[in-house]
C-alpha positions in Angstrom: 124.3 96.6 84.5 125.8 94.9 87.4 124.9 96.0 91.0 128.6 96.7 91.7 128.8 99.0 88.7 125.5 100.8 89.6 126.4 101.2 93.3 129.8 102.5 92.3 128.2 105.2 90.1 125.8 106.3 92.9 125.9 104.6 96.3 122.5 106.1 97.2 121.1 103.3 95.1 121.9 101.0 98.0 119.5 102.8 100.3 117.0 103.1 97.5 117.0 99.3 97.1 116.4 99.0 100.8 113.6 101.6 100.6 111.9 99.7 97.8 112.2 96.4 99.8 110.7 98.2 102.8 107.9 99.9 101.0 107.0 97.2 98.4 108.0 94.1 100.2 110.0 92.4 97.4 113.1 90.4 97.8 116.4 91.8 96.6 118.1 89.6 94.1 120.9 87.5 95.7 123.9 89.1 93.9 122.5 92.6 94.4 122.0 91.9 98.1 125.6 90.6 98.4 126.9 93.8 96.7 124.8 95.9 99.1 126.5 94.3 102.1 130.0 94.5 100.4 129.6 98.1 99.3 127.8 99.6 102.2 130.8 101.8 103.2 130.3 103.7 99.9 127.3 105.2 101.5 129.6 107.3 103.6 130.5 109.2 100.4 126.9 110.3 99.9 125.5 113.5 101.3 123.7 113.2 104.6 120.7 115.0 103.1 120.2 112.4 100.3 120.7 109.5 102.7 118.2 111.0 105.2 115.5 111.5 102.6 115.7 107.9 101.5 116.1 106.5 105.0 113.0 108.3 106.3 111.0 106.9 103.4 112.5 103.4 104.2 111.4 103.8 107.8 107.8 104.5 106.7 107.6 101.2 104.7 105.3 98.3 105.7 108.3 95.9 105.7 110.8 98.0 107.6 111.5 95.5 110.3 112.4 92.7 107.9 114.5 95.1 105.8 116.5 96.6 108.6 117.0 93.3 110.2 118.4 91.8 107.1 120.6 94.8 106.4 121.6 95.8 109.9 125.2 96.1 108.7 124.1 98.9 106.5 122.3 100.5 109.5 125.5 100.1 111.5 127.5 101.8 108.8 125.1 104.8 108.7 124.4 104.9 112.4 127.3 103.2 114.3 125.7 104.4 117.5 123.0 101.7 116.9 125.4 98.8 116.9 125.3 98.3 120.7 121.5 97.5 120.3 122.3 94.5 118.0 121.8 91.2 119.9 121.5 93.1 123.2 119.5 90.8 125.5 117.2 92.9 127.7 116.9 90.1 130.3 113.3 90.9 130.8 110.2 88.8 130.6 108.4 91.8 129.2 110.7 91.9 126.1 110.9 88.9 123.8 113.4 90.6 121.4 116.8 92.0 121.7 116.9 95.8 121.8 117.4 96.2 118.0 114.6 93.8 117.0 112.3 95.4 119.6 113.1 98.8 118.0 112.3 97.5 114.5 109.0 95.9 115.5 108.0 99.1 117.4 108.8 101.2 114.3 106.9 98.8 112.0 103.7 98.7 114.2 103.6 102.5 114.5 101.8 105.1 112.5 103.7 105.9 109.2 104.6 109.3 110.3 108.3 110.3 109.8 108.6 111.9 113.2 107.0 109.0 115.0 109.1 106.5 113.2 112.3 108.4 113.7 111.5 108.8 117.4 110.9 105.0 117.8 114.0 104.2 115.8 116.2 106.1 118.1 114.3 105.9 121.4 116.1 102.8 122.7 119.5 103.8 121.5 120.5 104.6 125.1 119.3 101.3 126.6 122.7 99.4 126.4 124.6 102.3 128.1 122.0 102.5 131.0 121.6 98.7 131.4 122.1 96.8 134.6 120.9 93.5 136.0 119.2 93.5 139.5 119.8 90.8 142.2 116.9 88.8 140.7 118.5 88.6 137.3 116.2 91.1 135.6 117.5 93.7 133.3 116.7 97.4 133.6 117.6 100.5 131.6 116.4 103.3 133.8 116.8 106.7 132.2 117.3 105.3 128.7 115.0 107.9 127.2 117.1 110.8 128.3 120.3 109.0 127.4 118.9 108.0 124.0 118.0 111.6 123.3 121.5 112.6 124.2 123.0 110.0 121.8 120.4 110.8 119.1 120.8 114.6 119.1 124.1 114.6 117.1 122.7 111.9 114.8 119.6 114.0 114.0 121.9 117.0 113.3 124.2 114.8 111.1 121.1 113.7 109.2 120.6 117.4 108.3 116.9 117.3 109.3 115.1 120.5 109.7 115.6 122.2 113.1 112.0 121.7 113.9 112.1 118.0 113.1 115.3 117.5 115.1 113.8 119.3 118.2 110.5 117.4 118.0 112.2 113.9 117.7 114.6 114.8 120.4 111.8 115.9 122.7 109.7 112.8 121.9 112.7 110.5 122.6 113.2 111.9 126.1 
């Protein structure tokens, strides 16, 4: 059937498609990809537990950076708190990527452990709100770990992760 029809029946299929792309490295067919972008808001009708289960599997894929870069609008729908990272220039010679791409590359290069990948995914979420440029034009985000943990705490709760997982990720982010 059509992607629109299938996603209308169960919007979780949107995240599943992204998980398959992340884990298996295949390209999503053009019309299906367009429907994912168009119908991403339908994900808000899916239970957080179901989304979280698929999203964690997606995070543990070999092609997670490419996938979440291509579908950052889906990430922004699920985690609007991440949107300030998109295209955020760190103004640093130690970072060649914006905050979001830096996050994705860090996740992809890490061990495929859900706690590590969740920690890295949310670790820099506080950078934009802590950011300033010094007199030499260099960007800094002092305290972004603590701020990131503060921002991530309600997200982790919203994801309906186990209390132990929430506490561990929160602790690692700080």
